[in-house]
N, C-alpha and C positions, 0 to 999 in steps of 0.2 A: 824240843828240836826246832832250830831255826832253819828256814829255807836256805839262808846264806849268811855268812859273816864276812864283813869287810875288814881286811887286815892291811893297814897302811905300812908297807915295808919301807917307804921313804916319803918324806914330805917335800922332796926336792923335785924340780922339773927343769927340763932343757928349753922350755918355751915360756912365753908370757902372753897367754891368750886373753883376749878382751872379755870373753864370757866366763872366765874362771876367776874365783875369789882367792886363789892361793897366794899367800904372802911368801916371798922367797925364803926358803930355809934349806938347810943342808944336813938333815938328820937321816941316818940309815939304821935300820933295825939290825942289831947284832944277831948272829946265828943262834947263840945260846938263848937269847930272849925269844927268838922266833920259835925255837923248840919248846920253850916253856909255854908259849901260847898254844902251840899244837897240842900239848898234853892237857892243858886246861879246857880246851874246846872239845876234847874227845867225848862223843856221846851227845853233843849239843847241835851238831850240824854235819852235813856231808859235803857242803860246798863252801870253798873259800874264794874270795875275790881280793886280789892283791892291790887294792888301791882305796884311797878316800879322795885325795886331791893330787897327790904326787904322781910322777911318771915311774912306774915300777921297773921298767927296763933300765933305768939308771943305776939300780942297785948293783954293786960290783959282784955280788954273789947270787944274782937272779936265778941262774940255772940250778944252783945248789938248793936254794929255797924251794923252787918248784919241785925238785926231786924229793926233798924231805917231806913236803906237804902231801905229795901224791901217794905216799905210802898208806895214808888213811883218809885222804880227802880228794875231792874233785876240784882241780885248780882252774880258776877263771881269771883272765887278765884283760884289763882295759888299757890301751896304749895309744899314744898319738902317732905311732908308726915310724918315727924317725930312727929308732934303734932296733927295729924288728929283726935285723940279721943276728942280733945277739942270742936269739932263741930259735934260730932257724932249724936246728937239729934236735930240739927237745921234743920228745914224744909223750911227755907227761902232762900236757896242757889239755884240759877238757874243751875250753872255749876261749877264743881270742877275739876281743872286741877292738876294732880299729877305728878310732875317731878321725875320719878323714877331714872333718871340719876344722881340725887343729892345724892343717897345713898353713904355714906362715911364709909369706913372700920374703920376709926379712931373714929367714933361716938360710943355711948355706946350700940348700938343694932347690933346683927348679921343680916345678910341679910334675914334670915328666920323670925326672930322676927320683923324686919322692915316690911316685906311683910304681915305677919300675922296681925299686927295692922292695916295696910291699908285695907286688905280684910275685916276685921271685921267691920270697919267703913263704907266702901263702900257698904257692904251688907245691912247696915241699911239706908244709905243715898240715895241709888239708887232708892228708891221708890218715891222720890220727887225731885231728883237732877240728872242732866246729869253728868256722870263721864268720864273724859278723862285721860287715862294713857299716859304719854309722855316720850319718850326715845331718846337720841341722837343716831344717826345711828351707831356711832363708840363706843358706851358705852361698856366697857369690860364685863358688866353683862347682856347685852341684851338677849342673848340666854337663860340664866338662868331665867331672869324675865319672858320671854315668856313661858318657860316650866312650871313655877309655876302658871302663869295665866291660861294656858290651863288645868292644873291639877285642880285648884280650881273651874273654871267656866265650866269645861268640854267642852272647846272650841277647835278649831283646827287652831289657828293662826300660820302662817308660818313666823318665825322670819326673813327670808331672803326676804320675799315679803309682808311686811306690807304696806298697802296703807294708805293714809291719812284718819284718822277716821274709821279704820276697826272696824266692830262691833264684840264685844265679847259676849254680851247678851243685853237684854233690858236696855237701858239707860247707858250702859257701852261700851266705845270705847278705841281704842289704836292707836297711830300714832308715827312715827319716824320723826325726823327733823335733818338736817345737822347742825353741829356746825358752827357758824358764827363768824366773827371777829367783836368785838364791835367797834363802831366809836370812834376814838381817833385822836386828832390833830397831833400826832407823828407817826401814822402808815404809811405804804407805799401806801395805797389807796388814790387816789386823782382824783376826777371826778366832774367837774362842771355841767355835764349834767346827766339827769336820772330822772325817775319818783319817786314819793313818795306819800303815802296816808296820811301823817301827816297833820294836820290842816283841811283837807277835811273829813277824816274818823274818826280821833281821836285826842285827846290831853291828856296830863298827868298833874297831880298836885302833887308836892312833899309835904312831911310832913310839910315843913315850909311855904307852900302856894304858892310856886313858880310854875307858869304855864309853862310847857315845851311842845314842839311839839309832842313828842312821848316817849315811855317807854325806849328808848335806851339812853336818856340823863339823866341818874340818878344823875349826878353831877350838873345839872341845868346850863350848860354852855350857853344854849340858853334860857335866862330868858325873857319871854314875858310879865311878870307882876306878881303881887301877888294877888291871889284871896281873901285874907283877907283885902286887901287895896283897891281893885277896883272891879267893877262888871265884869262879863265875857264879856258883851257887850263892855265895855271900852277897855278891853284887846284885843278883836277881832279887834277893829277899830284902834288899835295902828299902827304906821308906820312899825315897825319891823315885826309884825304879817302879815300885808297886803303884805309887800315885799316878805316874805317867801311864802305866799299863792299864790300870782301871779306868783312867780318863779316856784313853783311846777306845776301850771296849764300849764306852758310852758316847763315843763321838764327841768327846770333849778334849780340848788341848790345855793342859795344865801348865805347860812351860811357855814363857814369853817368846822364846825363839820359834816354837811351833806355831804360835799365834801369828807370827810374821812370815809364815811359809805358805806359798800357793802352789807347791809342786803337784799336789793332788787337789784338783778343783772339783 
């Protein structure tokens, strides 16, 4: 059993954030392929996360995918918030993570319009869904976001002392995270030792069916197999998967990409 599985229903995005490594693509998972994945994951996890790098709310069938998955899984979505009204009436989302640091002054909405749309949707969704506002600690808009959140929810969040999952009100939380360096074979990070929860705690599946060890391998450099061509059991038993898994158990990173990752320091 995995704690969670990331399923990339699209690798497309409506933004071009500086902190993101997504290369613009326009692939959307077909419903029949999604159903195939749901069947093959049965018994392996209870929690599905609808992203790796793309914006899941761009998917034209997002609500249908949520409803299909919710029959057997708890659905979790991470979004930049721009298209949040597309899911405003969906009661089958367990948790919605909103990356406020994704706000882009080059987009078509002002910061107040952006927040107004999000607050409207959150006030409807929070009756059935856990909401998590997320902000990079060094985001230039953090102080303003917190002031507007406090104003809207009559809360008293201190932007300089936000704890992980600080409570705003029932079902609504906020947390800050430090900006990290994405794993890249060309970066200056290189460490063959270190722990990781990939393969033990979670795996990811790209829109093309490629199974990856975690959500930081959006390019599929560590291709463990294809879920459309094999069962998950066959992928788990493959030599590359087992070599990685045994390495992590001994705090060793066997894959070059993992050696260039500093997400867990």
